[in-house]
C-alpha positions as CSV (number, residue, x, y, z in Angstrom):
1,M,47.0,16.6,-9.0
2,G,45.7,13.0,-8.8
3,L,43.7,11.4,-6.3
4,E,46.4,9.9,-4.0
5,L,46.0,5.8,-3.0
6,S,45.3,6.9,0.7
7,V,42.2,9.0,-0.3
8,I,40.9,6.3,-2.1
9,L,41.3,3.6,0.3
10,A,39.8,6.1,2.7
11,Y,36.7,6.5,0.5
12,A,36.7,2.7,0.0
13,V,36.6,2.1,3.9
14,G,34.1,4.9,4.5
15,L,31.6,3.3,2.0
16,I,32.0,0.0,3.2
17,L,31.5,0.8,6.9
18,L,28.4,2.9,5.9
19,Y,26.8,-0.6,4.2
20,L,27.7,-2.5,7.5
21,I,26.0,0.0,9.7
22,G,23.2,0.3,7.2
23,W,22.8,-3.6,7.3
24,I,23.2,-3.7,11.1
25,L,20.5,-1.3,11.4
26,V,18.1,-2.7,8.9
27,I,18.1,-6.4,10.3
28,P,16.5,-5.4,13.4
29,I,13.8,-3.7,11.6
30,K,12.8,-6.7,9.4
31,I,12.9,-8.7,12.8
32,I,10.2,-6.3,14.3
33,I,8.0,-6.3,11.4
34,R,8.3,-10.5,11.4
35,L,7.3,-10.3,14.9
36,I,4.1,-8.1,14.0
37,W,3.1,-9.9,11.3
38,N,3.2,-13.3,13.3
39,G,1.3,-11.5,15.8
40,I,-1.6,-10.5,13.6
41,I,-1.5,-13.9,12.0
42,G,-1.6,-15.1,15.8
43,G,-4.5,-13.2,16.9
44,I,-6.3,-14.4,13.7
45,I,-5.8,-17.5,14.7
46,L,-7.1,-17.3,18.4
47,F,-9.9,-15.0,17.2
48,V,-11.0,-18.2,14.5
49,F,-10.2,-20.7,17.4
50,N,-12.4,-19.0,19.7
51,I,-15.3,-18.9,17.4
52,I,-14.8,-22.8,16.9
53,G,-14.3,-23.4,20.4
54,G,-17.6,-21.3,21.2
55,F,-19.5,-24.3,20.6
56,F,-17.6,-26.8,22.7
57,N,-17.0,-23.7,25.5
58,I,-13.4,-23.4,25.0
59,S,-12.0,-19.9,24.5
60,I,-8.6,-18.1,24.8
61,V,-7.7,-14.6,25.9
62,I,-6.4,-12.6,22.6
63,N,-3.7,-10.2,24.3
64,P,-0.2,-9.8,22.5
65,L,1.6,-12.2,24.4
66,T,-0.9,-15.4,23.5
67,A,-1.3,-13.4,19.6
68,L,2.7,-13.6,19.4
69,I,3.1,-17.0,20.6
70,A,0.4,-18.5,18.4
71,G,1.4,-16.2,15.5
72,F,5.1,-17.8,16.1
73,L,4.7,-21.4,16.9
74,G,1.2,-21.7,14.9
75,V,-0.8,-24.5,15.7
76,P,1.4,-26.2,18.2
77,G,1.6,-22.6,19.9
78,V,-2.6,-22.9,19.9
79,I,-2.4,-26.4,21.3
80,L,0.4,-25.1,24.1
81,L,-1.9,-22.1,25.1
82,I,-5.0,-24.4,25.3
83,I,-3.1,-26.6,27.7
84,F,-1.7,-23.6,29.6
85,N,-5.3,-22.0,30.0
86,Y,-6.5,-25.3,31.6
87,M,-3.3,-25.7,33.9
88,V,-3.8,-22.1,35.4
């Protein structure tokens, strides 16, 4: 008895669906890892800024939100945080 065409198609569709489901689950993990990495980089940028800004009496509180803003936006994010710090 040979494999029928419907069985082969069912296996092919199953493999394609398994691949698509795996791909859909991997994308959010990559985004979360990227946000965590950007948050760490942002925290380091804010730490360095606070060390240098200590000489000029300027500082920004380091918390997860400010670290993500600084990490995601980079130098413009730090400038945004400085402006926001003095507005509030």
